[in-house]
N, C-alpha and C positions, 0 to 999 in steps of 0.2 A: 466760947463763940468762934474762935479761930478753928477749933477742932470741928465744929458743926459745918463751917464753910468748906473746910477741906473734905469732909465726908460728902457734902452736897456736890462738890466739884467732881469727886471720884464717881459718885453715883450717876451724874449726868454724862460723864465721859464713858462710863460703862454702857449706858443706854444708847449713846450715839455711835459707839464704836462699830457695831455691826453695819449700820447704815453707811458710815464713813468707808468701811472696807469694801462694801458693795459698790459704792460710788467710785472708789479708786479703781476697782477691777473692771467695771462695765462702762465707765465714762472717761476717767482720766487716762488710764492705760491705753485704751483704743485710740484716744486722741493723739497722744504722743507717739504711739506706734505708727499711726497713719502719717504723721509728720516725718517720722524717721524713714519709712518706706518710700516717701515721695522723692527722696534723693537717690533712689536706686532703680535700676532696670531689673525687674523680677517677674517671673512667670506665675508666681503664687504658690509654687510647689518646689520643695527641695531647698537647699541652702545656697544655691548658686545665684547670688545677687551681685550685680555690678554697679559700683558707685558711679553716678553720672552727674552729681552736683545739681545745678539748677536747670538742667536740660529739660526735665519734665515740665518745669514752670515756663520755660521759654516756649515749649511746644504748645502750652495753653494759649499763648498769644498768636501762634501761627496756625492753630487748628481752625479750619473754616466752620466746623460744626459748633464750636463753643459759643460764639455770639448768638446763634439761634437758640441754643439751650437756655441761655440767660434770658433772652427775650420771652421765650415760652413760659419760663418759671414766673416771671413778673406779670405776664399776661394772666396767668391763672391766679396769681396773688391779687391783682387788681379786681378782677371780676368776682373772685370768691369773697373778698372783703366787702365789696360793694353790695352784692346780692344777698349774702348771708346776713350781713348786719341790717340791711333794709327789711328783709323778710322776718328775721328773728325778732327785731325790735317791734315790727308791726304786730306780729302774732302775740308777743309778750304783752304789749299794751292792750290789745283786744281782750285777751284772756284774763287780764287783771283789772282793767278799768271798766269793762262792760259786764253786765250780768248775763253770763252764758251758762245755762244749766249743765251743758256737756263739757265744760272747761277741763275737768279731770280727764275725760276721754280723749280730748284733743291733745292734751299734754303727752299722753302715752303714744298716740298716733305719730306725732311729730318727733318724739324721741326714739321711736322704734328703729329707724335706720342706724342709730348709733350702737344698737345692740348687734348689728350684723357686721361680719368681718368685711374688710375691704375686698377680699377675693370674691365673696358672694355678691357684693354691690357691683363690682366690675363685670362679672359674668351676667348678672341680671340686666345691666344696661347694654351689654353687647347684644342681648336678645332684643331689647327695645329698639336699638339702632340697626338691627338686621335689615338690609335693603329689600329683602323679599317678603319676610314674614314679620318684621318688626312692628311694634305698636305705632311708631311715628309715621312710617311710610304707609302702613295699612290705613291709619286714620286719615291721612291726606288723600289717599285714593278713594276712600269712602265719601269724602267731601267733594270729590271731583277735582282735586288740586294735584293731579298727577305730575304736572310740570314742576311742582315744588319738592317732589321726592328726590332723595340724594343717597348715594352710598356714603353715609355720614362719616364713618370711621375710615373709609378708603379715599376720602377726598382731601387733596392738598389744602383746600380752602377751609373746609368745615371740620376736619378731624380735631384740631385743637379746640375750637369753640365747643365741640360736642363733649369734651371732657369736663367742661364747667358744670353742666347740669347734674351729673351724678355726684360731683364733689359738693355742690350746693345742697342738693337733696339730702345727702348724708350728714351735713353739718348744721342744718338749721336747728334741730331739736336741742342739742347741747347748749348752744348759745342762747336760744330762747329761754331755757330754764335759768341760765346765769342772769339774764336780764330781768326775768320775772322775780328772781330772788332779790335783786336790787330794788325793783319797783315796790315789792311787798314790804320793804323796810321803811318806805316813805310814809310819815304820819298822814292820815286822812285829813287832819286839821289843816294842813298846808293847802290841799286841793280845795277844801271848803272855803278857806280864806281867799284863795285866788278866784273862786267862783263868785263869792260875794263882791269882789272888786270888779267883776264884769269880764273876767278872762274866759275866752272860749276854750273848747277842748283842745283845739290846735295850739293856742297860746299857752295853755297849761302844759302841753307836751314839751314845747320848746323852752319855756321859761321856768318850768318846775321839774318835770320828769328828767329831761336830758341832763341838766346840770347836776342833779342829785344822783344819777346813776352813771356819771361820766367814768368813774373808776372801772365799773363793770364793762362799759363799752370799750374803754381803752385796753383793758386786759383781753377782751375777746378779740379785738383787732390784731393785737400783737401775737396772740396764740394762733390765729388763723395764718398769719404771715410765717411764723416759725414752722408750723406743721406743713405748710405748702412747700416752702423752700427745702425742707428736709424729708418730706414724706410723699410728695406728689408722684414720685417715680413709681410707687406701687400701683396706683390706678393706671398709669401710663403703660407700665410693663404688662399688666393684665389685658388691657383693652386694645392697645395699638403696638406695643413693643417699640415705640419711638417712630413708627412709620405713619403714613407712607412717605418714603424718601426723607427721613429725619424731620418730618413736619410736626411731630409731637414730642420729639426728644427734649427732656428737661435735663438739668445738670445731674440729677440723681440717676436717671435711666441711662444716661451716657456713661456715667461712672460704672454702673452695673455691666453695661456692654463691654467696656474696656477691661473690666476685671474678670468677668465670668464667661465672656464670649471670645474676646481677643487675648485673654490671659496676660494682660499688661497691668499688673498690680501696682507698679511704681507710678505709672501715669494716672491710674485710677485714684491712688492716694493723693496725688496732686490736685485732682478734681475735687476730692473730698475736702481738702484744705481750702480750695476756692469757695466751696459751698459754705463752709464755716465762716469765712471772711465776709461773704455777701450777707449771710444771716445776721452776723453781729452788727455790721454797718447799717443794715436795714432796720434792725430793732433799735439801735441807738438813735437813728434819724427819726423813727416814729415816736420814740420817747420824748424827743425834743419838740416835735411838731404837735403832739397831743398833750403836752404838759399844760395843765390848768390848775388854778388854785383850788384846793379841796374845800368843798362847802360843807359846813357842819349844820346839823339840824337836830 
């Protein structure tokens, strides 16, 4: 028996070793490397690094751009979580609770943006927002609402809100399927019992569906937060490059600018550490706020 346990342990270790090595190379090593470089002044090329201690972190508190990047990130987090969860939940309920013959087709339609790269999505929406030939302004002019047309991505007021739509459009399908998976696991007998007790569709949604798919909802919200704080810089870099006048800079895009435009890798590494800290704190806070007793059925 001891020998079989030892063999099983060796087998599991052998199977997990490649994943562990990749995790160390692509996750742990970059993390500690970034922390190490944040204490240096370094252009990113060559070995000429100057140890500056905590000066890069002190600079974070003195940099007038940093508060704006944090605000922009959490602006996107709030509206992405709100709109994606509302729309994804709505479509998931409609496609599972109502008899729609084209349900399979709509699943593909909603999920299709997830098959596109962020670069393609960014370029597509840049054309949509084009002030002269874009779909939005052209549609407003067609309706006689010329006064509502805007240079959407060139406006200090509208550039940041304009980034919400492509992010929401690209994210609905994935989370809709996650929620649909949770709803499909709920026994129909529960809905039948609720209906017999006189519960309306709305009451069934709030008192049956939501509690029973809470884990899927919570996982979706946390995933949206993590991907926004760590990945929103891609869509920003493609569509606005942080402009106009830093109006759309998020922490990630400002990191990119400091590293690959200003060649200040030490300060960029400090910004990366800041992003990690904000991400961890936000996820921990969400875990506490969204904690509910798991319901068994």
